[in-house]
C-alpha positions, 0 to 999 in steps of 0.5 A: 743538673747538680754543683757538686765543688768548686776549683777554688779553694779557701784562704781561711778557715771558713768558721762562719759557714760551718756554724751555719751549716751546723746551726740548720741540721742542729734546727732540722734535728730539733724538729725532726720528730714533728714529721709524724706530726703533720699538724703538729709539724705545720703548727710550728710553720706556721708560727716560725715560717715566713708568711706573706700576709702576717708579716705584711699586716705587721703581726710580726718581723721574726719571720724574716730570721727563723724562717731561713733556719727551718727545712721542709724535709731532708732533701730540702736541707741538703740540697741548701748545705750543699751549696752553702759549702760549694760557694760560702768559703769563697764569701767569708775570704772577702768580707771575713767573718762577722762581715759575712755572717751580717751579708748572709743574713741580709741576703736572707731577709731581702730575700723574704722580703721580695717573696712577700712583695711576689703576693703580700696576701698569701697565707702559705708559710715559707722555710728554707735558707735557699735565699740567704744562699742564693745571695751567696751565689749571687756575690760569689758570681760577680767575684769569681764568674770563671771558677770551675764548679764540679756539676753533675748532669743527668738526663735518663741513663746519661750521667757525667761531671762536668766542669762548667765556668761558674756564669754558665752555672749561675746563670742557668740556676738564674735564669731557671728560679725567674722563668719558674716563677713566673709560671708558679702559683704563689697560693699552693706552696712548692718552691718560693722561686721569687725568694731565690731569685731576689736573694741572689740579686741582693747578694750581688747588689751587697758585693758591688762594692767590693767589686769596686773597691777592686776595680771593677772590670779592671779586676775581671781583667786583671785576674781573667774572672777566675779566683785571685790566687797563685796557682800553687793554690789550686789541687786539682788533680787532672783526670778522665773527671774533674776533681777541685782542691777544697782547703777543708771541708727544696699540696699546700705545705710551707714554700721550700727555698 
């Protein structure tokens, strides 16, 4: 199940979302040559990735930030940037440019801290923006639970695009992180499920004050869980395949998030 777009146009140019995507891609390209040198790449991740045992021991906190801009491969960064592209612009609408930048970084740090708390003795470096992006997804769920998200479903030869409410798509995603987090071996690398779940919860918590200011449950009743924009702002072509109208538009390697 892969989200490919949403039916929730942004009302302003999401410069911070664009900037974060560009920064992640530029950083990835800067160390791309190291993928041909496994030892050098591992040394790089050991220096700049989040290693719980080091941070828990007080050996610098900067990896809580730097690890957010590192990725373990092309598919890793492509998936993360797609999620940021889909959900970031609407949260930037709500928080403003500076507020969204701080929200994103705080969600990433919160995700890293929960990953650290899950296994503070782990020596495996963690890299990826997924924790911060999960925070964006948590905020999105709270503010736009019934916004439609187009999801690509692939089951063997069954391929179809379905428009699902955000609460279904994001709820399934969050449940998947919890189930796999309980089953994952934190000592062997792989996907940092607790960082994903942690970022999601942190982002949702950071969005609660905005939700309450807008009326809390009354806000949902007023908007029916949909984006509170005039219908004229939607540019949805009604075809057999739903299409959304955006304004413009994861051995012992590192954990991916």
